[in-house]
N, C-alpha and C positions, 0 to 999 in steps of 0.2 A: 657116171651118170645113171639114173634111174629113169626107166619111162614108166610113168604112173597113169592109173585112172581110178576114180573119177576127177575129172579137172577141177570141179568145184571145190574139192578139198586138197587139192595139191600145193596151194599157196602160192607165193610170188617168188620163192628161191632166193630172198634177199636181194633180188635184182629188179625191183619193179621202176625204179627211176631209169637205169641204164636201158631196159627192154623198150619202154614206152618211148624214151628219148630217141632212139635208134629208129622206131616206127615214124615218128614224127619228122625226123631228118629225112627218111626216105620218101615222105610224102610231100618234101619241100617246105615245111613250115620253118619259120625264122625263130630263133631263140635268142634270148638275152637274160641275164641276171637283173634282179630288182633289188631296191633298197632294202626289201623286207628278208633278203637271203633267200629268195624262192627263184625258180626257173619259168620264166613265162615263154611259151609257145604260142605262135600265131600264124594262123594260115595264110597262104598268098593273096587271097581275096580281103583279108583283115577281119573277115566275119565270125572266125571260129577262134577260140583260145583253149589252151591247156596249160596248166600250171602246177608245178610240183611244188607243193606248199608245206611240206611236212616239217621244214625248218622254222616256219613262222607258227605252226602248232596253233591253228586257228580255233578248231574245237573237235569234239571226238564223236563218233558214232558207236554206239554199243561198246563204249569204253575203249575204243581203238582209235589212234590218231589219224585225221584224215591226210591224205598223201597227196591225191591228185584232184583237183577241180577242172571240170570242162564247162564251157560256156559258148552262147551264140548270140550274135546280135543281128538285127534286122539290116542295120546300115552301119557303114565304118564309123559314122561321126556318132552314133548313139552311145550315150554314155550308160544307161541301161541294158543289161543283159536280158536278153528274152528268156531264157532259161539257164539253169545251172546243174550240174551233177558232179557228185562227191563220191569219193573211193578210198577206203581206207588202206593201210598195209595189210598185206596178206591176200589181197585179191588176186586170183590168177591173171599174171599179165597178157595171156592169150586174149581173153575175153574183152580186156580194156583195149588192146591193140585193134581186134575186130571191130569194136564199137567205133573207134577213132578213123578206121578206114572208112567204114559206113559214114560217119559225119563229114569228113572229107570228099567223099562223093555226092553228098546232097547239094543240089543246085540252089535250095533255099533251105539252110539248117533249121530254120524255126518254123516251117510249115508241117503241118501234121494232117496227114490225108488218110490214115488209118486209125481204126478203133482200138480199144484194148484187148480185144479178142486176139488180135495180131500176135501180142506177146505171148498169151496162153497157148495159142497154136503152136507156135515156135517151141514151147517146152513139151508140149503134148507129143509132138513129132518125134522128140528125142526121149519119149518114154517117161516123161515126168507125170505126175499124178495131181489132178485137180482136187483142190479141197471139198470135202463133202458139203461143209456148211457155207463155203463161199467159192462155188465153181466158176463164177465169172469174174473173180479177182485174185485168186491165190492157186499157186502150183508149188508143189515140193518134189524133190528127188525122191526115187523109189526108196531109199535108206533114211528118208525123213531127216536128212542133216543140212539141207539147204532148202531156202524158200525165196520166191519171188512173189510180190504181193502188192496189190493197190491198195495203199493206206494213207490215212491223215499225215501230213508232213511232219516231220520233227522239227524241233526248233531251229532257226537259223537257216533252213532250207526254203529259200524264197526265189522269186523270179519277177518278171515284168508284171504279173498279175497280181494285184494287191488285195484280192479278195480272201477273207478269211475261211477257214475250214475247207482248204482244198485238199485234194488227195494227189499222189504221186507214187510212181513205182518205187518200192523199197526191196532190198535183197539182202541176203545174209547167210553165213554157214554157220552151224552150231554142230560140231563132230557128235557130241553126246549132250544129251539132256541135261541142262544146268551147266554145262561146261562153259568157259569163255568163248565168245564168238572168234572165229579165225579170221573174218572179214566181214565188212558191210560195205553197202553202196546206197546212195540216195539220190533220187531223180526228182526234181523239182516239177510242179504240175505242168509246166509247158513244155516239157521235153518230149518231142514227136514219139509216139508208141511205135513207129517202124525203127527208130533208132534203139529203144529199149529192147526191141525184139531181136535186134543184132547182138547185142550184149548176152540176153537170154539163150539165144541159139548157140552162140560160143561157148557159153559157161556150161551148157548140158551137153556138149559135144562128147561122144564117147571115145574120140580119139586119143590115145595117149600122148602125155606132155613129159618133155625132159625135165628132171630135177636132179640137182646135186645133193640138195638137202629137202626133207619134207618136214611138215609140220608135226612137233611131237604128240599134239592132241588129237591128231588125225592119223596117226600111223595103223592103228587097228582098222581102219575103214579104208586104207588106201590098197589097191593092188598093183604090185610091182610086176609089169608086163615082160620086160626084158632090162638087161644090163648092157651098157656100152661105154 
C-alpha cells in the first residue's frame, strides 16, 4: 500500500464503485440495480440520488467514460432533477465521498446560499493558484496539473434551468500538457457552490491517500509519503 500525494493525481485505485458504495451505505442510502445495469442509490428522504452508470456508458467527458451521476430534487414527486453532477473514472474517491457527505448533510440539497467565491476560497486556502486572466472563475494546483473552473457547460450537462449559455463548475486533471485526462468532473449550473466547494476542498487536501496502484501517466508527479 502506497500513501501518496497530491490527491488530485492519485486516481481511484480501480475501486471507485466500491468505495463510494460503502460511503452511501454508511449514510443509510438505499440501493437497487436498474434495468440499465446501473446501481441507483437514493437518500432516506428521497431527494438525493447517486447512480453508478458506467455499465450504461451514457457519454464521455474529456474522452473518459462517466461513472457516477449525482442529482437532487426539490420534491420527492418531482420528475425533473434540480441539478446533476457527473464524474468519470479516475476521480479520487475521497473527494467524491466528501461531496456526498456534504450533500447528505444539506437540509435543502437544491438551495444555494453561497457565491462562486466560496469555491475559489476553498482552493486558495489549500495553496491552489488563481488564474491570472480569470481570477474570479478559475484556480489550478501549484503544479498546473489540475484545474477547477466556472465554464460554459459541455453537451448533455443539464438541469431544471432551461436557459441556454449557462455556466457550471468543471474540474479535471491533466498530469502533463497534452497527455490524456486522468479524470473529469462536470457540475450543472444549478449545483450549489457550497457543495462544489466541499469537493474542491477535499480534492486539494494535502493529506496523503492510500493506493495499491497509481496512474501510470501521473507517476512522475506523485510523491510516495510512506509504505504500509
